[in-house]
C-alpha positions as CSV (number, residue, x, y, z in Angstrom):
1,M,66.8,1.9,-29.6
2,A,65.4,-1.5,-30.4
3,S,61.6,-1.7,-30.6
4,S,59.8,-4.3,-28.5
5,P,58.5,-7.3,-30.4
6,P,54.8,-7.3,-31.2
7,M,52.5,-8.9,-28.6
8,D,51.0,-12.2,-29.5
9,R,47.2,-11.7,-29.4
10,A,46.8,-15.4,-28.6
11,L,48.5,-14.8,-25.2
12,I,46.0,-12.1,-24.1
13,N,43.8,-13.2,-21.2
14,P,40.3,-13.2,-22.5
15,L,39.1,-11.8,-19.1
16,H,40.8,-8.6,-20.0
17,D,39.3,-8.4,-23.5
18,G,35.7,-7.7,-24.7
19,A,34.2,-10.4,-22.5
20,A,35.0,-8.5,-19.3
21,A,33.5,-5.3,-20.7
22,D,30.3,-7.2,-21.6
23,D,30.1,-8.7,-18.1
24,S,30.6,-5.4,-16.6
25,A,28.0,-3.8,-18.8
26,T,25.5,-6.5,-17.9
27,E,26.1,-6.1,-14.2
28,I,25.7,-2.3,-14.5
29,T,22.4,-2.8,-16.4
30,A,21.1,-5.3,-13.8
31,K,21.9,-2.9,-11.0
32,S,20.3,0.0,-12.8
33,A,17.1,-2.1,-13.3
34,Q,17.1,-3.1,-9.6
35,R,17.5,0.6,-8.6
36,V,14.6,1.6,-10.7
37,L,12.4,-1.2,-9.3
38,R,13.5,-0.5,-5.7
39,N,12.7,3.2,-6.1
40,F,9.2,2.3,-7.5
41,H,8.6,-0.2,-4.7
42,V,9.3,2.4,-2.0
43,L,6.9,4.9,-3.7
44,A,4.2,2.2,-4.0
45,A,4.5,1.1,-0.4
46,A,4.4,4.7,1.0
47,F,1.7,5.8,-1.4
48,S,-0.5,2.8,-0.4
49,L,-0.2,3.4,3.4
50,N,-1.0,7.1,3.0
51,H,-3.9,6.5,0.7
52,G,-5.1,3.6,2.8
53,C,-5.5,5.9,5.8
54,V,-7.7,8.2,3.7
55,T,-9.9,5.4,2.4
56,A,-10.4,3.9,5.8
57,L,-11.6,7.3,7.2
58,V,-13.9,7.8,4.2
59,A,-15.6,4.5,5.2
60,L,-15.9,5.9,8.8
61,A,-17.1,9.4,7.9
62,A,-20.8,9.0,8.3
63,S,-20.7,6.7,11.3
64,E,-18.2,8.7,13.2
65,L,-19.2,12.2,12.3
66,G,-22.9,11.6,12.0
67,P,-24.9,11.4,8.8
68,S,-25.2,15.1,8.2
69,L,-21.6,16.2,8.8
70,G,-20.2,12.9,7.4
71,N,-22.0,13.2,4.1
72,T,-21.1,16.9,3.9
73,T,-17.4,16.0,4.2
74,L,-17.8,13.3,1.5
75,F,-19.5,15.8,-0.8
76,V,-16.8,18.4,-0.3
77,L,-14.0,15.8,-0.7
78,Y,-15.3,14.4,-4.0
79,A,-16.3,17.9,-5.4
80,C,-12.8,19.2,-4.8
81,Y,-11.3,16.0,-6.1
82,T,-13.2,16.4,-9.4
83,L,-12.4,20.1,-9.8
84,S,-8.7,19.8,-9.0
85,A,-8.3,16.8,-11.2
86,A,-9.9,18.6,-14.1
87,F,-8.4,22.1,-13.8
88,L,-5.3,22.0,-11.5
89,S,-3.5,18.7,-11.7
90,N,-2.1,18.9,-15.3
91,G,-0.5,22.3,-14.9
92,L,0.8,21.4,-11.4
93,V,2.5,18.2,-12.5
94,A,4.0,19.9,-15.6
95,R,5.6,22.6,-13.4
96,L,6.5,20.8,-10.2
97,G,7.3,17.4,-11.7
98,A,5.9,14.0,-10.6
99,K,7.8,13.6,-7.4
100,R,7.2,17.1,-6.0
101,T,3.5,16.9,-6.8
102,L,3.3,13.5,-5.1
103,V,5.0,14.8,-2.0
104,L,2.8,17.9,-1.9
105,S,-0.4,15.8,-2.4
106,L,0.5,13.2,0.2
107,G,1.3,16.0,2.6
108,L,-2.2,17.5,1.9
109,Y,-3.7,14.1,2.5
110,C,-2.2,14.2,6.0
111,V,-4.3,17.4,6.6
112,Y,-7.5,15.5,5.8
113,V,-6.5,12.5,8.1
114,A,-5.4,14.8,10.9
115,S,-8.7,16.8,10.8
116,Y,-10.5,13.7,12.2
117,A,-8.2,13.7,15.2
118,V,-8.7,17.5,15.7
119,A,-12.4,17.1,15.5
120,F,-12.4,14.3,18.0
121,F,-10.2,16.1,20.6
122,T,-11.6,19.6,20.2
123,P,-15.2,21.0,19.9
124,I,-14.4,22.2,16.3
125,D,-16.2,19.5,14.5
126,N,-16.5,21.5,11.2
127,V,-12.7,21.3,10.8
128,V,-13.2,18.1,8.9
129,I,-15.0,20.0,6.2
130,V,-11.8,22.1,5.7
131,G,-9.8,18.9,5.8
132,A,-12.1,17.3,3.2
133,A,-11.6,20.2,0.9
134,V,-7.8,20.0,1.3
135,G,-7.9,16.2,0.8
136,G,-10.0,16.5,-2.3
137,V,-7.5,18.9,-3.9
138,A,-4.7,16.5,-2.9
139,A,-6.5,13.5,-4.4
140,G,-7.1,15.3,-7.7
141,C,-3.4,16.0,-8.1
142,L,-2.1,12.8,-6.5
143,W,-3.4,10.3,-9.1
144,P,-2.2,12.2,-12.2
145,A,1.2,12.6,-10.6
146,Q,1.3,8.9,-9.8
147,G,0.4,8.1,-13.4
148,V,3.3,10.2,-14.7
149,F,5.7,8.7,-12.2
150,F,4.5,5.2,-13.1
151,A,4.9,5.7,-16.8
152,R,8.4,7.1,-16.5
153,S,9.4,4.3,-14.1
154,A,8.1,1.7,-16.5
155,E,10.0,3.3,-19.4
156,A,13.2,3.5,-17.3
157,Y,12.9,-0.1,-16.2
158,A,12.2,-1.3,-19.7
159,D,15.4,0.4,-20.9
160,A,17.5,-0.9,-17.9
161,A,16.2,-4.4,-18.0
162,S,16.2,-4.7,-21.8
163,I,12.6,-5.7,-21.9
164,S,9.6,-4.4,-23.8
165,Q,7.7,-1.4,-22.6
166,K,4.6,-3.5,-22.4
167,A,6.2,-6.1,-20.2
168,A,7.6,-3.4,-17.9
169,T,4.3,-1.7,-17.6
170,A,2.5,-4.9,-16.8
171,L,5.1,-5.9,-14.2
172,L,5.1,-2.5,-12.4
173,G,1.3,-2.3,-12.7
174,A,0.9,-5.6,-10.9
175,H,3.4,-4.6,-8.2
176,F,1.7,-1.3,-7.6
177,S,-1.8,-2.9,-7.5
178,A,-0.7,-5.5,-5.0
179,A,1.0,-2.8,-2.7
180,Y,-2.0,-0.5,-3.0
181,L,-4.5,-3.2,-2.1
182,V,-2.3,-4.5,0.8
183,G,-2.1,-0.9,2.1
184,E,-5.9,-0.6,1.9
185,V,-6.5,-3.9,3.7
186,G,-3.9,-3.1,6.4
187,M,-5.3,0.3,7.2
188,K,-8.9,-1.1,7.4
189,L,-7.8,-3.9,9.6
190,L,-6.0,-1.4,11.9
191,A,-9.5,-0.2,12.9
192,S,-10.0,-3.6,14.5
193,A,-7.1,-3.0,16.9
194,F,-8.6,0.3,18.1
195,E,-12.0,1.5,19.3
196,P,-13.2,4.0,16.6
197,G,-12.2,7.5,17.8
198,G,-9.2,9.5,18.9
199,P,-6.5,6.8,19.2
200,L,-7.4,5.4,15.8
201,F,-7.3,8.8,14.2
202,V,-4.0,9.6,15.8
203,A,-2.5,6.3,14.5
204,Y,-3.8,7.0,11.0
205,S,-2.3,10.5,11.2
206,C,1.1,9.2,12.2
207,I,1.2,6.6,9.4
208,A,0.1,9.1,6.8
209,V,2.8,11.6,7.8
210,G,5.4,8.9,8.0
211,A,4.5,7.7,4.5
212,A,4.7,11.3,3.0
213,L,8.1,11.9,4.6
214,T,9.3,8.6,3.2
215,V,8.5,9.6,-0.3
216,A,10.1,13.0,0.2
217,R,13.3,11.5,1.6
218,F,13.8,8.2,0.0
219,V,12.1,8.3,-3.5
220,D,14.1,9.7,-6.4
221,D,12.3,11.5,-9.2
222,V,12.4,9.8,-12.6
223,S,13.5,12.0,-15.5
224,G,11.2,12.5,-18.4
225,D,10.2,15.1,-20.9
226,T,12.1,18.4,-20.5
227,T,9.8,20.4,-22.8
228,P,8.8,23.6,-21.2
229,P,5.2,23.4,-19.8
230,P,2.4,25.2,-21.7
231,P,0.7,28.3,-20.1
232,F,-1.3,27.3,-17.0
233,A,-4.6,28.4,-18.5
234,E,-4.0,26.0,-21.4
235,S,-3.1,23.2,-19.0
236,A,-6.2,23.9,-16.9
237,T,-8.5,23.5,-19.9
238,A,-6.8,20.5,-21.4
239,A,-9.3,18.1,-19.8
240,L,-12.2,19.9,-21.3
241,R,-10.6,19.9,-24.7
242,L,-10.0,16.2,-24.5
243,F,-13.5,15.6,-23.4
244,R,-14.9,17.6,-26.3
245,R,-12.7,15.9,-28.9
246,S,-12.6,12.3,-27.7
247,A,-15.7,10.2,-28.0
248,L,-14.1,7.6,-25.8
249,C,-13.9,10.0,-22.9
250,R,-17.6,10.8,-23.3
251,L,-18.5,7.1,-23.4
252,L,-16.8,6.7,-20.0
253,V,-19.2,9.1,-18.3
254,P,-21.9,6.5,-17.6
255,T,-19.4,4.1,-16.0
256,N,-17.9,6.8,-13.8
257,L,-21.4,8.2,-12.9
258,C,-22.5,4.7,-11.7
259,F,-19.3,4.3,-9.7
260,G,-19.7,7.7,-8.1
261,L,-23.3,7.0,-7.1
262,A,-22.4,3.5,-5.7
263,A,-19.5,5.0,-3.7
264,A,-21.6,7.8,-2.4
265,Y,-24.4,5.3,-1.3
266,L,-21.9,2.9,0.2
267,N,-19.9,5.4,2.2
268,G,-22.6,7.9,3.0
269,S,-25.6,5.7,3.7
270,F,-25.1,2.0,3.8
271,L,-22.1,1.8,6.1
272,S,-23.6,4.1,8.7
273,A,-27.3,3.2,8.5
274,V,-26.9,-0.6,8.1
275,V,-23.4,-1.9,8.9
276,A,-22.6,0.4,11.9
277,A,-26.1,0.4,13.3
278,G,-26.6,-3.3,13.0
279,M,-23.2,-4.9,13.5
280,G,-20.9,-2.2,15.0
281,E,-18.7,0.6,13.7
282,W,-15.6,-1.4,13.4
283,L,-17.2,-3.4,10.6
284,C,-17.4,-0.2,8.5
285,T,-13.7,-0.5,7.7
286,N,-13.6,-4.3,7.6
287,Q,-16.6,-5.1,5.4
288,S,-14.5,-4.9,2.2
289,V,-11.4,-6.6,3.5
290,S,-12.1,-10.0,2.0
291,R,-12.7,-8.5,-1.4
292,V,-9.6,-6.3,-1.3
293,H,-7.5,-9.1,0.1
294,D,-8.4,-11.4,-2.8
295,A,-7.6,-8.6,-5.3
296,A,-4.2,-8.0,-3.6
297,V,-3.4,-11.7,-3.8
298,L,-4.3,-12.0,-7.5
299,A,-2.8,-8.7,-8.6
300,P,0.8,-9.9,-9.0
301,S,-0.3,-12.6,-11.5
302,S,-1.7,-10.0,-13.8
303,G,1.8,-8.9,-14.6
304,E,2.9,-12.3,-15.8
305,E,3.0,-13.0,-19.5
């Protein structure tokens, strides 16, 4: 049987050669980068709305609940925040993963937000103290989980978009900062549409729950290190070991102490005794809108090289 003559390579359509494969690979890479970025944007938007509800209520705590109960809730909130961040968050993120910890923490944030509505519509005012404890634990675990999710998203985006890790981190950091500040501004401006009280607290509760469900349903986890987590006791004391070994961590104490004192004075005393008493409760959530708005506008430019 006669063999067929060899094919002339010059007659091969270049669209069916390596160029097509390169174009296809480029398209797949671009879609992969867009998918990573879109996933991160959904997380950033939902995170910002949920957390914005919490920060808006923190500003209203003393004026709505009274100085005594309001300041007690703030103390419980920040105390549980500190303890959970130091001793619980590391082990929890290592075992549950970033997304599951985010969903759990955002869900617990909803308990804090909803406790204000419960306290308003029922005579059980002290329920906000329980809500503050739950919210503090949530906050302590939320931010470390967000940090892990952010770092893995930046790494995945750098690989998919074929850019440096530094550029990807700057870009995603700018996008997250803008979304976070817009969420804070929006939730504080929402107080202008309602009289402080039950309807506002219900609105915040619905937004917080919707944001948490959005993360649970529409955000994909980002794969990372598959190393088995260390024993929980070792994870719980990791922060103390780092503090003992790192001079940089110890040098950050004065800055964080000043920030904590300023936040406690602003939310616990100034807003209720000066702003609410002299200009109205609605200004408690709007007094920082201009500052946060400017930061939100400028945040995207920080990711540009």
